C-alpha positions as CSV (number, residue, x, y, z in Angstrom):
1,M,45.4,46.0,-52.4
2,K,43.4,45.4,-49.1
3,G,42.0,47.9,-46.7
4,P,41.7,51.6,-46.8
5,I,44.6,54.0,-47.0
6,I,43.8,57.4,-45.8
7,I,46.1,60.3,-46.7
8,T,45.5,63.6,-45.0
9,G,47.0,67.0,-45.1
10,A,49.2,68.4,-42.4
11,V,49.6,72.1,-43.1
12,A,48.6,73.8,-39.8
13,G,52.1,74.9,-39.1
14,L,52.4,76.6,-42.5
15,A,49.2,78.4,-42.1
16,A,50.5,79.7,-38.7
17,L,53.0,81.6,-40.5
18,V,50.5,84.3,-41.4
19,S,50.9,85.7,-37.9
20,G,54.3,87.2,-38.6
21,A,57.8,87.0,-40.2
22,P,60.8,85.4,-38.7
23,T,63.0,87.3,-36.2
24,A,66.2,85.6,-36.8
25,E,68.3,84.3,-39.7
26,K,70.6,81.4,-39.1
27,R,71.3,80.8,-42.7
28,Q,71.8,82.9,-45.8
29,A,70.0,82.0,-49.1
30,P,71.5,82.9,-52.3
31,P,70.8,86.5,-53.1
32,S,68.5,85.4,-56.0
33,L,66.3,83.3,-53.8
34,S,64.6,84.8,-50.7
35,D,62.2,82.7,-48.6
36,T,59.2,84.1,-50.6
37,D,60.9,82.9,-53.8
38,I,61.3,79.5,-52.5
39,L,57.6,79.6,-51.5
40,Q,56.6,80.6,-55.0
41,F,58.8,77.8,-56.2
42,A,57.0,75.3,-53.9
43,L,53.6,76.8,-55.1
44,T,54.6,76.3,-58.7
45,L,55.1,72.5,-57.9
46,E,51.9,72.2,-55.9
47,H,49.9,74.0,-58.7
48,L,51.3,71.4,-61.1
49,E,50.4,68.5,-58.9
50,S,47.0,69.6,-57.9
51,T,46.1,70.3,-61.6
52,F,47.4,66.9,-62.4
53,Y,45.2,65.1,-60.1
54,S,42.1,67.3,-61.0
55,D,42.6,66.7,-64.7
56,G,43.1,63.1,-64.3
57,F,40.1,62.5,-62.3
58,K,37.9,64.5,-64.7
59,K,39.3,62.5,-67.6
60,F,39.2,58.9,-66.2
61,P,36.3,57.4,-64.1
62,A,36.8,55.3,-61.1
63,S,36.1,52.1,-63.2
64,D,39.3,52.8,-65.0
65,F,41.4,52.7,-61.8
66,A,39.4,49.5,-60.7
67,A,40.5,47.9,-63.9
68,L,44.1,48.3,-62.7
69,G,43.3,46.2,-59.7
70,L,42.6,49.1,-57.2
71,E,39.9,48.6,-54.8
72,Q,37.4,51.4,-54.0
73,S,39.3,52.2,-50.8
74,D,42.4,52.6,-52.9
75,I,40.7,54.9,-55.5
76,E,39.4,57.1,-52.7
77,A,42.9,57.2,-51.2
78,L,44.3,58.3,-54.6
79,Q,41.6,61.0,-54.7
80,Q,42.5,62.2,-51.3
81,I,46.0,62.7,-52.6
82,G,44.6,65.2,-55.0
83,K,42.6,67.0,-52.2
84,T,45.7,67.3,-50.1
85,E,47.6,68.9,-53.0
86,A,44.8,71.4,-53.5
87,T,45.1,72.2,-49.7
88,H,48.8,72.8,-50.1
89,V,48.1,75.3,-52.9
90,T,45.6,77.4,-51.0
91,T,47.9,77.4,-47.8
92,L,50.9,78.5,-49.8
93,Q,48.9,81.2,-51.4
94,T,47.8,82.5,-48.1
95,V,51.2,82.6,-46.6
96,I,52.8,84.3,-49.7
97,K,50.1,87.0,-49.5
98,A,50.8,87.5,-45.7
99,L,54.5,87.9,-46.5
100,G,53.6,90.6,-48.9
101,G,54.0,88.6,-52.3
102,T,51.7,87.9,-55.1
103,P,51.2,84.1,-55.6
104,V,52.0,82.7,-58.8
105,E,49.1,81.4,-60.9
106,P,48.9,77.8,-62.3
107,C,50.4,77.3,-65.7
108,T,49.0,75.3,-68.7
109,Y,50.2,71.8,-68.6
110,N,50.6,68.7,-70.8
111,F,50.9,65.5,-68.6
112,G,50.8,63.2,-71.5
113,F,48.8,60.6,-70.0
114,T,46.2,58.6,-72.1
115,D,44.9,56.2,-69.7
116,A,44.5,55.6,-65.9
117,A,47.7,53.4,-65.9
118,G,49.7,56.4,-67.4
119,M,48.2,58.7,-64.9
120,V,49.4,56.5,-62.0
121,A,52.9,56.1,-63.6
122,T,53.1,60.0,-63.9
123,A,51.9,60.4,-60.4
124,R,54.9,58.3,-59.2
125,V,57.3,60.7,-61.0
126,L,55.6,63.9,-59.7
127,E,55.4,62.8,-56.1
128,A,59.1,61.7,-56.2
129,V,60.1,65.1,-57.7
130,G,58.1,66.9,-55.1
131,I,59.8,65.2,-52.3
132,S,63.3,65.8,-53.8
133,A,62.4,69.5,-54.3
134,Y,61.4,70.1,-50.6
135,I,64.4,68.4,-49.2
136,G,66.8,70.1,-51.6
137,A,65.3,73.5,-50.8
138,A,65.6,73.1,-47.1
139,P,69.3,74.5,-46.9
140,L,68.2,77.6,-48.6
141,V,65.4,78.6,-46.2
142,N,66.3,81.3,-43.6
143,S,63.2,81.1,-41.5
144,P,62.9,78.2,-39.0
145,D,59.2,78.5,-39.2
146,I,59.1,78.1,-42.9
147,L,61.5,75.3,-42.7
148,T,59.3,73.5,-40.0
149,A,56.2,74.1,-42.0
150,A,57.7,72.9,-45.2
151,A,58.5,69.6,-43.3
152,T,54.8,69.1,-42.5
153,I,54.1,69.1,-46.3
154,V,57.0,66.9,-47.3
155,T,56.1,64.1,-45.0
156,V,52.6,64.1,-46.5
157,E,54.2,64.0,-50.0
158,A,56.1,61.1,-48.8
159,R,52.9,59.3,-47.8
160,H,51.6,60.1,-51.4
161,Q,54.6,58.5,-52.9
162,T,54.5,55.4,-50.8
163,F,50.9,54.8,-51.6
164,I,51.5,55.3,-55.4
165,R,54.5,52.9,-55.3
166,I,52.2,50.3,-53.7
167,A,49.5,51.0,-56.3
168,S,52.2,50.5,-59.0
169,A,53.1,47.1,-57.5
170,A,56.6,48.5,-56.6
171,Q,58.5,48.1,-53.3
172,P,57.1,50.9,-50.9
173,V,60.5,51.7,-49.3
174,P,63.2,51.0,-51.8
175,A,66.0,52.9,-50.0
176,A,66.7,54.3,-46.5
177,F,66.8,57.8,-47.7
178,D,65.2,60.1,-50.3
179,T,67.1,62.2,-52.9
180,P,67.5,65.9,-52.6
181,L,67.7,68.1,-55.7
182,G,68.6,71.6,-56.4
183,V,66.1,74.3,-57.6
184,R,67.4,74.2,-61.2
185,G,67.2,70.4,-61.4
186,V,63.7,70.3,-60.0
187,F,62.6,73.0,-62.4
188,T,64.0,70.9,-65.3
189,L,61.9,68.0,-64.4
190,A,58.7,70.1,-63.8
191,A,59.3,72.0,-67.1
192,A,58.7,68.9,-69.1
193,F,55.0,69.2,-68.2
194,I,54.6,73.0,-68.4
195,Q,53.5,74.4,-71.8
196,S,53.1,78.1,-70.7
197,C,52.6,80.2,-67.7
198,P,50.4,83.5,-67.2
199,S,52.4,86.7,-67.3
200,G,54.2,87.2,-64.1
201,S,53.9,83.6,-63.1
202,A,56.7,82.1,-65.0
203,L,59.9,81.5,-62.5
204,N,63.1,83.1,-63.5
205,I,64.8,79.7,-63.6
206,A,66.4,78.2,-66.8
207,P,65.9,74.5,-67.2
208,F,69.0,72.4,-68.2
209,P,69.1,71.2,-71.7
210,A,66.8,68.2,-72.5
211,L,68.1,64.6,-72.1
212,Q,66.3,61.6,-73.2
213,V,67.1,57.9,-72.4
214,N,65.6,55.1,-74.3
215,N,65.3,52.5,-71.5
216,N,64.1,54.0,-68.2
217,V,62.1,51.2,-66.8
218,N,63.0,48.0,-65.0
219,I,66.3,49.5,-64.1
220,T,68.8,47.8,-61.7
221,A,72.5,48.2,-61.0
222,G,74.5,47.1,-64.0
223,T,71.8,48.1,-66.6
224,T,73.1,49.8,-69.7
225,L,71.4,53.1,-70.3
226,T,71.2,54.3,-73.9
227,L,70.7,58.0,-74.8
228,Q,68.0,58.5,-77.4
229,D,70.4,60.9,-79.3
230,K,73.7,59.1,-79.3
231,N,75.4,62.0,-80.9
232,Q,74.4,64.3,-78.0
233,A,77.5,63.6,-76.0
234,Q,79.8,64.1,-79.1
235,S,78.2,67.5,-79.8
236,L,79.0,68.6,-76.3
237,G,82.7,67.9,-76.8
238,G,85.3,66.4,-74.6
239,S,84.8,63.6,-72.0
240,V,81.2,63.4,-70.7
241,F,79.9,61.3,-67.8
242,C,76.6,60.1,-66.7
243,A,75.7,61.4,-63.2
244,F,73.4,59.3,-61.0
245,T,71.9,61.4,-58.2
246,G,70.2,59.2,-55.6
247,P,69.7,58.8,-51.8
248,Q,73.4,58.4,-51.2
249,G,74.6,61.2,-53.3
250,T,75.8,61.4,-56.9
251,T,77.8,58.7,-58.7
252,F,79.4,59.1,-61.9
253,A,80.0,56.7,-64.8
254,P,81.7,57.3,-68.2
255,L,79.6,57.8,-71.1
256,S,80.8,56.0,-74.2
257,E,79.0,55.9,-77.6
258,G,75.9,57.1,-76.1
259,Q,75.8,54.5,-73.4
260,C,76.6,54.3,-69.6
261,T,76.1,51.6,-67.0
262,V,74.1,52.1,-63.8
263,P,76.5,51.8,-60.9
264,N,76.1,49.5,-58.0
265,E,74.4,50.3,-54.6
266,L,71.7,52.5,-56.2
267,A,68.0,52.1,-55.3
268,G,64.9,54.2,-55.2
269,E,64.4,57.5,-57.0
270,V,67.5,58.2,-59.0
271,Y,68.0,61.2,-61.4
272,V,70.3,60.9,-64.4
273,S,72.2,63.9,-66.0
274,L,75.3,64.5,-68.0
275,S,78.3,66.0,-66.3
276,K,81.4,67.6,-67.6
277,D,84.2,66.5,-65.2
278,G,82.5,63.4,-63.6
279,K,83.5,64.9,-60.2
280,S,80.8,67.3,-59.3
281,L,77.3,68.2,-60.2
282,T,77.1,72.0,-59.6
283,D,75.0,73.9,-62.2
284,D,77.9,75.0,-64.3
285,Q,78.9,71.2,-64.6
286,V,75.5,69.9,-65.8
287,L,75.4,69.5,-69.6
288,A,72.0,68.0,-69.9
289,G,69.3,66.3,-67.8
290,L,67.5,65.4,-65.4
291,V,65.8,62.1,-66.2
292,P,64.1,60.3,-63.4
293,H,64.7,56.6,-62.9
294,F,63.3,54.1,-60.4
295,V,66.1,51.8,-59.7
296,R,65.1,48.5,-58.1
297,A,67.2,47.3,-55.2
298,R,67.9,43.6,-55.6
299,V,67.7,43.0,-51.9
300,F,64.1,44.4,-51.7
301,E,62.5,44.1,-55.1
302,S,62.5,41.1,-57.5
303,C,62.8,41.4,-61.2
């Protein structure tokens, strides 16, 4: 990689919320999720990301990243990502306190990386999930100020993801849109890294049952995915479908003998889950999942 890539925070809009609460409500969030709840959810994710980068840089020296082919400017850009995540944490904490809440504390995590390459690969997943979380939560926010401020964060998260895709030798812009996810779906993905949380800081959100897929790399349209537990679908009873949630919405494919085929026209960050009816993906229809996949667009990315 050539030349410096500088990634900076853009959170002034969110900090400005300390001056007061919104005066109008144009949308109604579900009764169980207030704007403060959504901010706490965002803080939970930012804690996870901030701790991830902090732990990784403590564990792996710059030479380990240089061995991956990253230049000094690239390593500094990766470190800058961690700094912006830490800024997101402190800003969200300030706003939640100003709104009368007690910010959730960081949890204990297991990121599972054993080397710098594993850290970069995990960063690619976490940044993708963060983007999907902010986009998916947008319709639930009542305050226009909070919605605007969240947008100043998600654009920076997108810059993080673009840089990390480049550092991973992947196409930086694999699709025209990003993928929104619901709160429970996002928490399911985050929960895979969470071991425990302090008292009072565990979100009252139940993750979906776990789903594991054997082959989740080098995915293109037409790839056959195989469940790690082929009997999982049978144990759920009835017809089961694989649901592929991506930038263009959700596409379904029948699951047969623990296998399903990636549909055409998918690219970018795609999340796989199991669905009851193959028609919708409301929480009551999700049987297991989600699993993140990076689907390569044949037009943009070569095999």
